[in-house]
PAZAPA-4460 file (N, C-alpha, C; in steps of 0.05 Angstrom, whole numbers, plus 32768, in hexadecimal, padded with zeros to 4 digits):
% residues 144
    n_x    n_y    n_z   ca_x   ca_y   ca_z    c_x    c_y    c_z   seq   type   mol
   8011   7FE8   8001   8002   8001   7FFF   8011   8019   8001     1      M     A
   802B   8016   8003   803C   802E   8005   8039   8042   7FED     2      A     A
   8034   8036   7FD6   8033   8048   7FC0   8019   8052   7FBE     3      G     A
   8004   804C   7FCC   7FE9   8054   7FCB   7FE2   8067   7FE0     4      L     A
   7FEC   8066   7FFA   7FE2   8075   800F   7FFC   8086   8019     5      L     A
   7FF6   809D   8023   800C   80AB   8033   8012   80A1   804D     6      P     A
   8025   80A8   805A   802B   809D   8072   8011   80A1   8088     7      S     A
   800D   808C   8095   7FF5   808C   80A6   7FF7   8079   80BD     8      H     A
   7FE4   807C   80CF   7FE0   8069   80E4   7FC5   805C   80E0     9      I     A
   7FC4   8042   80D8   7FAC   8036   80D4   7F9A   8032   80F0    10      T     A
   7F82   803C   80ED   7F6E   803B   8104   7F5E   8022   8103    11      L     A
   7F55   801D   80E7   7F45   8008   80E0   7F51   7FFA   80C8    12      V     A
   7F55   7FDF   80C9   7F60   7FCF   80B2   7F4B   7FCE   809C    13      F     A
   7F57   7FCB   8083   7F45   7FC7   806C   7F32   7FB2   8070    14      P     A
   7F19   7FB8   8066   7F04   7FA4   806A   7EF0   7FA7   8052    15      F     A
   7EE1   7F92   804D   7ECC   7F93   8037   7EB2   7F94   8046    16      E     A
   7E9E   7FA6   803D   7E85   7FA9   8046   7E71   7FB3   8033    17      S     A
   7E59   7FAF   803C   7E42   7FBC   802D   7E3A   7FD9   803A    18      D     A
   7E47   7FE1   804F   7E41   7FF8   805A   7E46   800E   8045    19      L     A
   7E32   8023   8045   7E35   8039   8031   7E46   804C   803D    20      T     A
   7E53   805B   802C   7E66   8070   8033   7E58   8084   8046    21      A     A
   7E40   808B   8042   7E31   809D   8053   7E2E   8090   806E    22      K     A
   7E28   8077   8070   7E25   806A   808E   7E41   8069   8099    23      D     A
   7E56   8061   808A   7E70   805F   8096   7E78   807B   80A1    24      L     A
   7E73   8090   8091   7E7B   80A8   809A   7E6E   80B2   80B3    25      R     A
   7E55   80AC   80B6   7E43   80B1   80CD   7E4F   80A4   80E4    26      K     A
   7E58   8089   80E1   7E64   8078   80F5   7E7D   8086   80FE    27      H     A
   7E8F   808E   80EC   7EAA   809A   80F1   7EA5   80B3   8102    28      V     A
   7E97   80C5   80FA   7E8E   80DC   8105   7E85   80DA   8122    29      E     A
   7E73   80C5   8126   7E6C   80C0   8143   7E81   80B5   8153    30      L     A
   7E92   80A5   8148   7EA8   8097   8158   7EBC   80AC   815F    31      A     A
   7EC2   80BF   8150   7ED7   80D0   8156   7ECD   80ED   8162    32      V     A
   7EB3   80EE   8167   7EA8   8107   8173   7EB4   810C   818D    33      K     A
   7EBF   8125   818F   7ECA   812D   81A5   7EE9   8126   81A9    34      G     A
   7EF3   8119   8196   7F0F   8113   8198   7F1F   812C   818C    35      V     A
   7F30   8136   819E   7F40   814C   8197   7F57   8144   8183    36      A     A
   7F64   8156   8173   7F7B   814D   8164   7F90   8143   8177    37      P     A
   7F9E   8130   816C   7FB1   8120   817E   7FCE   8129   8176    38      L     A
   7FDA   8131   818C   7FF8   8138   818B   8007   811B   818D    39      A     A
   8016   8113   8179   8025   80FB   8177   8043   80FC   8177    40      L     A
   8050   80EA   8183   806C   80E7   817E   8071   80CD   8175    41      T     A
   807D   80C9   815A   8085   80B2   814F   80A4   80AE   8154    42      L     A
   80AB   8097   815E   80C6   8092   8167   80C9   8073   8169    43      E     A
   80E3   806D   8164   80EA   804D   8168   80E0   803C   8152    44      G     A
   80F2   802C   8149   80EB   801B   8134   80E7   7FFD   8140    45      F     A
   80D4   7FEF   8137   80CF   7FD3   813E   80C6   7FC5   8127    46      T     A
   80C0   7FAB   812A   80B7   7F9C   8115   80A3   7F86   811E    47      G     A
   8095   7F7B   8108   8082   7F67   810E   8083   7F52   80F8    48      S     A
   807D   7F38   8101   807A   7F23   80EF   8093   7F1F   80DD    49      E     A
   80A9   7F28   80E6   80C4   7F25   80DB   80C5   7F31   80BC    50      R     A
   80B0   7F45   80B8   80B1   7F4F   809D   80AB   7F6B   809C    51      Q     A
   809A   7F75   80B2   8093   7F91   80B1   80A3   7FA2   80C4    52      Y     A
   80AA   7FBB   80BA   80B9   7FCD   80CA   80A6   7FE4   80D2    53      L     A
   80A7   7FEB   80EB   8095   8000   80F5   80A3   8015   8104    54      F     A
   8097   802C   8101   809F   8043   8111   808A   8048   8128    55      L     A
   8093   8045   8141   807D   8045   8157   8072   8061   815D    56      G     A
   805C   805E   8169   804E   8075   8176   8054   8076   8194    57      V     A
   8067   808A   819D   806E   808D   81B9   805B   809F   81C8    58      K     A
   8053   80B5   81BE   8041   80C6   81CB   8025   80C5   81BB    59      R     A
   800F   80C2   81C9   7FF3   80C2   81B9   7FEB   80A7   81B4    60      G     A
   7FFB   8092   81BC   7FF3   8078   81B5   7FDA   806F   81C2    61      S     A
   7FD5   8077   81D9   7FBB   8071   81E9   7FA2   807D   81DC    62      D     A
   7FA5   8097   81D3   7F90   80A1   81C4   7F89   8095   81AB    63      S     A
   7F9F   808C   819C   7F98   8080   8183   7F8C   8063   8188    64      I     A
   7F95   8054   819D   7F87   803D   81A4   7F6B   8040   81AA    65      V     A
   7F63   8058   81B9   7F4A   805D   81C0   7F36   8062   81A7    66      D     A
   7F44   8071   8192   7F36   8076   817A   7F31   805D   816B    67      M     A
   7F44   804B   8169   7F42   8032   815C   7F2B   8022   8169    68      H     A
   7F27   8021   8184   7F11   8014   8193   7EF8   801F   818A    69      E     A
   7EF7   803B   8188   7EDD   8049   8185   7ED4   8042   8167    70      R     A
   7EE7   8040   8155   7EE1   803D   813A   7ED7   801F   8135    71      L     A
   7EE0   800D   8145   7ED7   7FF1   8142   7EC0   7FED   8153    72      Y     A
   7EAE   7FFC   8156   7E94   7FF9   8162   7E7D   7FFA   814B    73      S     A
   7E67   7FF4   8153   7E4E   7FF8   8142   7E54   7FE7   8129    74      G     A
   7E4F   7FF3   810F   7E50   7FE3   80F8   7E6D   7FD7   80F2    75      P     A
   7E80   7FE2   80FE   7E9B   7FD6   80F8   7EA4   7FC3   810A    76      L     A
   7E95   7FBB   8121   7E9C   7FA7   8135   7EA1   7F8B   8128    77      K     A
   7E93   7F84   8112   7E97   7F69   8108   7EB0   7F68   80F7    78      V     A
   7EBE   7F7F   80F2   7ED9   7F7C   80E1   7EF1   7F7E   80F4    79      H     A
   7EEB   7F7F   8110   7F03   7F7F   8121   7F10   7F64   8121    80      R     A
   7F2A   7F67   8122   7F3B   7F4E   8122   7F44   7F4C   813E    81      L     A
   7F3A   7F36   814A   7F40   7F2E   8166   7F5A   7F1F   8169    82      L     A
   7F65   7F18   8153   7F7E   7F07   8153   7F97   7F19   8157    83      T     A
   7F95   7F31   8153   7FAB   7F43   8154   7FA7   7F5A   816B    84      H     A
   7FBD   7F61   8176   7FBE   7F78   8189   7FC7   7F8F   8179    85      T     A
   7FB5   7FA5   817B   7FB9   7FBA   816B   7FCC   7FCF   817C    86      Y     A
   7FE2   7FD4   816B   7FF8   7FE7   8175   7FFD   7FFB   8160    87      V     A
   7FF4   8014   8168   7FF5   802A   8154   8015   802C   814C    88      P     A
   8016   8030   8131   8032   8031   8124   802E   803F   8106    89      H     A
   8047   8047   80FA   8045   804C   80DE   8059   8034   80D2    90      V     A
   804E   802A   80C0   805E   8014   80B2   8072   8021   809F    91      T     A
   808A   801A   80A4   80A1   8027   8093   80A7   8014   807D    92      V     A
   80A5   7FFC   807E   80AB   7FEC   8068   80A5   7FCC   806E    93      G     A
   80A2   7FBE   805A   809F   7FA3   805A   80B2   7F95   804B    94      R     A
   80C2   7F81   805A   80D9   7F75   804E   80D3   7F5A   8047    95      L     A
   80E1   7F4F   8030   80DC   7F35   8026   80E6   7F1E   8032    96      G     A
   80F9   7F23   8044   8103   7F08   804F   810C   7F0F   806F    97      S     A
   810F   7EFA   807D   8119   7F00   809C   8133   7F0E   809A    98      N     A
   8147   7F06   8087   8161   7F14   8085   815F   7F30   807E    99      A     A
   814E   7F38   806F   8149   7F53   8066   813F   7F62   807F   100      A     A
   812C   7F54   808C   811D   7F63   80A3   8133   7F67   80B7   101      F     A
   8141   7F54   80C0   8156   7F58   80D4   816D   7F6E   80CB   102      Q     A
   8172   7F6D   80B4   8186   7F83   80AA   8178   7FA0   80AD   103      A     A
   815F   7FA1   80A5   814F   7FBC   80A6   814F   7FC4   80C5   104      A     A
   8147   7FB1   80D9   8147   7FB6   80F4   8163   7FC1   80FD   105      L     A
   8175   7FB5   80F6   8191   7FBC   80FD   8198   7FD6   80F3   106      A     A
   818F   7FDE   80DA   8196   7FF8   80CE   8188   800D   80DB   107      S     A
   816D   8009   80E0   815C   801F   80EC   8164   8025   810B   108      V     A
   8170   8010   8117   8179   8011   8132   818B   802A   8137   109      A     A
   8199   8030   8122   81AE   8046   8121   81A3   8061   811C   110      Q     A
   8189   8064   8117   817C   807B   810F   816C   8087   8128   111      I     A
   8170   80A0   812F   8165   80AD   8145   814D   80BC   8136   112      D     A
   8134   80B0   8135   811D   80BB   8129   8109   80C2   813F   113      T     A
   8102   80DC   8140   80EA   80E7   814F   80DB   80FA   813F   114      R     A
   80C2   80F3   813B   80AF   8107   812B   809A   810C   813C   115      I     A
   8096   8128   813F   8080   8135   814D   806B   813E   813A   116      E     A
   8052   8134   813C   803F   813D   8129   8022   813F   8138   117      T     A
   800F   8149   8128   7FF5   814C   8133   7FE1   813E   811F   118      L     A
   7FD1   812B   812A   7FBC   811D   8119   7FA2   812C   811D   119      A     A
   7F99   8138   8109   7F80   8147   810B   7F69   813F   80FB   120      D     A
   7F6D   8127   80EF   7F55   811E   80E1   7F57   80FE   80DC   121      S     A
   7F41   80F2   80D6   7F3F   80D6   80CE   7F36   80D4   80B0   122      V     A
   7F46   80C8   80A1   7F40   80C6   8084   7F39   80A9   807E   123      T     A
   7F25   80A8   806F   7F1A   808D   8066   7F20   808A   804A   124      V     A
   7F30   8072   8045   7F38   806F   8027   7F25   8055   801B   125      Y     A
   7F1F   8057   8002   7F15   8042   7FF5   7F2D   8036   7FE4   126      R     A
   7F34   801D   7FE9   7F4D   8012   7FDC   7F45   7FFC   7FCC   127      L     A
   7F55   7FF8   7FB7   7F56   7FDD   7FA7   7F76   7FDB   7FA3   128      D     A
   7F7B   7FC6   7F97   7F99   7FBE   7F96   7FA6   7FD2   7F86   129      E     A
   7F9B   7FE3   7F75   7FA7   7FF4   7F63   7FA5   8013   7F68   130      H     A
   7F93   8017   7F7A   7F8E   8038   7F7D   7F7F   803A   7F96   131      R     A
   7F80   8054   7FA1   7F73   805D   7FB9   7F61   8075   7FB0   132      K     A
   7F4E   807A   7FC1   7F3D   8090   7FBF   7F35   8099   7FD9   133      Q     A
   7F36   80B3   7FDE   7F2D   80BE   7FFB   7F0E   80BD   7FF6   134      V     A
   7F03   80AC   800B   7EE6   80AC   800A   7EDB   80C3   801B   135      E     A
   7EE7   80CC   8031   7EE0   80E2   8042   7EF8   80E5   8057   136      F     A
   7EF5   80FD   8063   7F05   8105   8078   7EF6   8112   808F   137      E     A
   7EFD   810A   80A8   7EEE   8116   80C0   7F02   8121   80D0   138      V     A
   7EFE   813C   80D8   7F0F   814C   80E7   7F0B   8142   8105   139      S     A
   7F22   8144   8114   7F20   8140   8130   7F1F   8159   813E   140      L     A
   7F08   815D   814E   7F03   8173   815C   7EFB   8170   8178   141      V     A
   7F07   817C   818D   7F05   8178   81A8   7EE6   817E   81AF   142      A     A
   7EDD   8172   81C4   7EC3   8178   81CF   7EC2   8194   81D8   143      S     A
   7EAA   81A4   81D3   7EA8   81BD   81DA   7E9C   81BF   81F8   144      E     A
***
C-alpha cells in the first residue's frame, strides 16, 4: 500500500462491507465526536512477523487505541480482528525475508528518529489493489 497511501496510522484495517459511505461517515463522526486533535510523538523502530518494520507511537498511543476501540463499535464491530493486539504505529517497510528484516532492524537501530506531529482528522479511503480514493475526512474537534 506504500505507493497508494501517504504515511498514516491505521485505525481500522481494510474490510469489505455493504455499509454505504453515508452510513459509514455517520458512524465515524459519532465515534470520534469530542475527540480533540492528538499531539503525537513517533519514535523507535520495531518489527512484526519478521517482515514488517514499524515506527512506534510514544506519545498519544493511548488516545489512538481509544479511537480504534470507538471505531470498532456499532456497524464495524463485526470486522474487528480479535486475533491481534492493536499497537499504534507507522509501517516503514515490508521486507521479503528474515535476513532482510534483521538487516533493516540493525540499520535503523543506528537512527535517532523523533517526529512530533498533530493528528487532526480521520480519513477514510476506498481501496482496491491498484488505486485509492478518499471517501471522506472527519475533523477531530474537542468537546465544547
